[in-house]
N, C-alpha and C positions, 0 to 999 in steps of 0.2 A: 504494500500500500504506500510505500514511501515514494514510489515513482509518480503517483498521481498528484495533481495540483491541489492546492489548498481548497479551492472552490468545490472540487469533486469530493474531497474528503468531508467537507462541510455538508454537502448534499446527502451523502451517505449517512452521516450522523443524524441529520434531520429526518430522513426517511425511517431510520431505525427507531427514533423516538416516536414518530407518528404511528408506527406499527405497534409499539408497546401500548400507546394510548388507545388505539383501536381495540386491542385485546382487553385492556382494563375496562373500557366502556362496555364492550360486549359481555364481559363476564358479570359486570354489575347488573346489566339489563336482563341477562338470561338466567343467572343463578342467584343474584342478590349478594354475591360475595366477591372478594378480590380475586384476581386471576391467580395470584400466588397461593391462595388457600384452596384451590381446586385440586381434585384428584387427577391422576394421570389420564384416565379415560375422558374426563370432562375437558381437560386441557387439550387433548388431541382433537376432540370434536370441535371445540371452540377455535382452535388453530385452523382447521379445515374450513369452517364456516367463514372466518374472517379472510382467509386466503382466497376462497372462491368469490367472495364479495369484491375484494380488491381487484382480482383478475377480471371479473365481469365488468367492473367500471373501467378498467384499463382497456379492455377489448372494445368497449363502446367509444371511448375517447380516441384511441389510437389504432383504428383498424388497418391502416396501411403498414404499420410496423409489424403486425401479426400476419400479414398476407404472405410472408416468406420472401425469399430473395427474388429480385426482378431479373428477367433474362438479360444477359450481357449484350450490349450493342457492339457491332464491329468497330474496332479502333484502328486508326491509321488512315493512310491514303488508299483510295480505290484505284485499281489499275485503269489506265486509259484504254478505252475500247476503240 
């Protein structure tokens, strides 16, 4: 991680904090307890729900990123006919 820039590391830290906040909020709404007081099965289920919700929102916002690689266009000069 030392090779990345400061702004990239800052974005990673912010995303990690937002993910933990999502887990904490979902745990409070679903189980009425903190995320860290849940059992292993509850944490796994909650992780899957939050990850699916985030992935669904990302797929709606960024469909061109998830479309896969675009076919490569020919590069260089075309031969004269």
